[in-house]
C-alpha positions, 0 to 999 in steps of 0.5 A: 499482538502478534497476529496483527503483526502478521497480518500487516506484513502479509497485507503489505507485501501483496499491496506493494505487489500489487502496486508495482504491477500497475503502469501509471500514477492513478491505478498505482494510487488506488492499490496503494490507498486499498492496501494502506486502508487495509493495514490500518484498519487491521491495525486499529486505526479508521483506515483514513490515515493508511490509505493516504500513505498508501496512496502517496506511496503508490503515486511516488513508487516509479519516482523512487524505485523504477526498477520496482515500479515499472 
C-alpha cells in the first residue's frame, strides 16, 4: 500500500508540473487526463475516473491558479 501511495504522489507531482507547461486548455486537458489515468491505474482503478478528473483539472488550472498554469 505504501508503494502505491508513493507512486501516486510522484505521478501526481510530475503530471501537475507537465500540465503547467502547456499554454492552452486542450493540451493541459490531455496532459491532465494522461496523468490522471496513470494514477488511477496505479491505485487499482480502470483509468476512466482518473482521466476525467485529470482532464477537468487541466482545463480549469489556469482559471483557478493563473500564477501556476500560464
